[in-house]
C-alpha positions in Angstrom: 73.6 54.5 -19.5 77.2 54.3 -20.4 76.7 57.6 -22.8 75.5 58.8 -19.6 77.9 58.4 -17.6 80.7 59.3 -19.7 78.6 62.6 -20.7 78.5 63.2 -16.6 81.9 62.6 -16.0 83.1 64.9 -18.9 80.7 67.7 -17.4 82.6 67.3 -14.1 86.0 67.9 -15.8 84.6 70.8 -17.5 83.0 72.2 -14.1 87.0 71.6 -12.3 88.5 73.0 -14.9 86.5 76.1 -15.0 86.9 76.3 -11.2 90.9 76.4 -11.6 90.7 79.2 -13.9 88.1 81.0 -11.6 90.9 80.5 -8.1 93.6 81.4 -10.5 92.4 84.7 -11.9 90.9 85.2 -7.9 92.9 88.0 -6.0 93.7 86.7 -2.5 96.1 86.9 0.1 99.0 86.3 -2.0 97.4 87.4 -5.4 97.2 85.5 -8.5 98.4 82.2 -9.3 98.1 79.2 -10.9 95.6 77.2 -8.4 97.0 73.9 -10.5 96.9 70.9 -8.8 100.0 68.2 -8.2 98.7 66.5 -5.2 100.3 63.2 -5.4 101.9 63.5 -8.6 104.6 61.9 -10.1 107.3 64.6 -11.1 110.6 62.6 -10.8 113.5 64.9 -12.5 110.4 66.8 -13.7 112.0 70.0 -15.4 109.5 73.7 -14.8 112.1 76.8 -15.0 111.3 80.0 -14.5 106.8 78.6 -13.9 104.5 80.2 -12.2 102.8 78.3 -9.5 101.4 80.7 -7.0 98.9 78.7 -4.6 99.6 75.7 -6.3 98.8 72.2 -4.9 101.8 69.7 -4.7 101.1 67.9 -1.5 102.6 64.6 -1.0 104.3 65.0 -4.8 107.2 63.2 -5.6 109.7 65.9 -6.9 112.9 64.2 -6.3 115.9 65.6 -8.7 113.5 68.1 -10.3 114.3 71.4 -11.7 112.3 74.4 -10.6 114.8 76.7 -10.2 113.5 81.0 -10.5 110.1 79.8 -10.6 107.5 81.1 -7.8 105.4 79.1 -5.4 104.3 81.7 -3.1 101.3 80.1 -1.4 101.9 76.8 -2.8 101.0 73.8 -0.6 104.1 71.4 -0.6 103.5 69.5 2.4 104.7 66.1 2.6 106.6 66.5 -0.6 109.4 64.8 -1.1 112.5 66.8 -2.6 115.4 65.1 -2.8 118.3 67.1 -4.5 115.7 68.7 -6.3 117.0 72.2 -7.5 115.1 75.3 -6.2 118.2 78.0 -6.9 116.4 81.3 -7.4 112.6 80.2 -6.7 110.3 82.5 -5.0 108.9 80.0 -1.9 107.8 82.3 0.0 104.4 82.0 2.0 104.5 78.5 1.4 103.6 75.8 3.5 106.4 73.2 3.2 106.0 71.4 6.6 107.4 67.9 6.8 108.9 67.9 3.2 111.9 66.2 2.3 114.0 68.7 1.3 118.0 66.5 1.5 120.5 67.9 -0.4 118.2 70.1 -2.7 119.8 73.1 -4.2 118.1 76.7 -2.9 120.9 78.4 -3.8 119.2 82.2 -3.7 115.6 81.4 -3.2 113.3 83.3 -0.9 111.7 81.3 1.7 110.1 84.6 3.5 107.4 83.2 5.7 108.0 79.7 4.7 106.4 76.8 7.4 109.2 74.4 7.4 108.2 72.4 10.5 109.5 68.7 10.8 110.7 69.0 7.3 114.3 67.8 6.4 116.6 70.3 5.2 119.7 68.0 5.5 122.8 68.7 3.3 120.6 71.6 1.9 122.8 73.7 -0.3 121.3 77.4 1.2 124.1 79.9 0.2 122.5 83.2 -0.5 118.6 81.9 0.5 116.6 84.5 2.8 115.0 82.5 5.6 113.6 85.8 7.4 110.3 84.8 9.4 110.8 81.2 8.6 109.1 79.1 11.1 111.7 75.7 11.3 112.1 73.4 14.4 115.8 75.0 16.2 117.3 71.7 15.3 117.2 72.1 12.2 117.9 75.9 12.6 120.9 75.8 14.5 122.3 72.4 11.9 121.9 75.0 8.7 123.5 78.2 11.0 126.8 75.7 10.9 127.2 76.1 7.6 125.3 79.1 6.1 126.2 81.8 4.2 125.6 84.0 1.0 123.8 87.2 0.7 120.0 87.0 -1.1 120.5 88.6 -4.4 116.5 89.5 -4.4 115.8 90.7 -1.0 119.8 91.9 -0.1 119.4 89.7 3.7 122.0 87.6 5.1 121.5 83.8 5.3 122.7 84.0 8.4 120.8 86.8 9.4 117.4 85.4 8.0 118.2 82.9 10.5 119.1 84.4 13.5 122.2 82.8 13.8 124.2 83.8 17.1 120.6 84.8 18.0 119.4 83.1 20.8 116.1 85.1 21.1 115.5 84.5 17.9 115.9 81.1 17.6 114.2 80.2 20.6 111.0 82.3 19.7 111.1 81.4 16.0 110.5 77.4 16.7 106.4 76.9 17.7 107.6 72.9 16.8 109.7 73.5 20.5 107.1 74.3 23.4 109.3 75.1 25.7 111.2 77.7 23.5 108.3 78.8 21.2 107.0 81.9 23.1 108.5 84.0 25.8 108.0 82.8 29.4 104.4 83.6 31.0 104.6 85.5 34.2 104.1 84.1 37.4 101.8 85.4 39.8 102.4 85.8 43.6 99.3 85.0 45.5 98.1 88.3 45.6 97.8 88.0 41.7 100.4 90.8 41.5 104.0 91.1 39.6 107.1 93.7 40.0 106.0 96.3 37.3 109.9 96.8 36.7 110.8 93.4 36.1 107.9 91.6 35.8 108.5 89.1 38.6 106.8 88.2 41.1 107.8 88.7 45.0 108.6 85.3 46.7 106.6 85.3 49.9 
């Protein structure tokens, strides 16, 4: 009976390994990737420089003081991960889900965070010189805090960090923050009692 259980477990592990290999070799929205699983893993002070973590899962992983500089994370899941003082300098974090992530004092120098979701994440004290946040989704207070010291230009994309954050652009700041319901989208047109608005201004006539 025990032997049967061991065999069953071994077969399960083999099947999971084969599944991960299949997922890694399957092209998808973000291309081929590692499909590696690091959910809730202890990666404190780990060194993984210039590695491929496309589509990998780091949900709730402990990445404190780790070094992932130069690594690729396209399409990876990092929500609720703790990356205090982690080094992501030069990393490609585009199209990643980093919701509710702790990035206090993390090094994001020259990192690419295009289309990254960072809602409810904490970037207090993060180094962002040369980072590209184009089309990233951040909470408005967090974006405003980053704009106070944002500087540099990303060497890969050629985009200014301040421009990518929309610093000084109230429209981009307001409409780029879905977690702020009053600012997350252009206001809806209000109709008058006849159901019509002014074609030129979009405003309704008061009657």
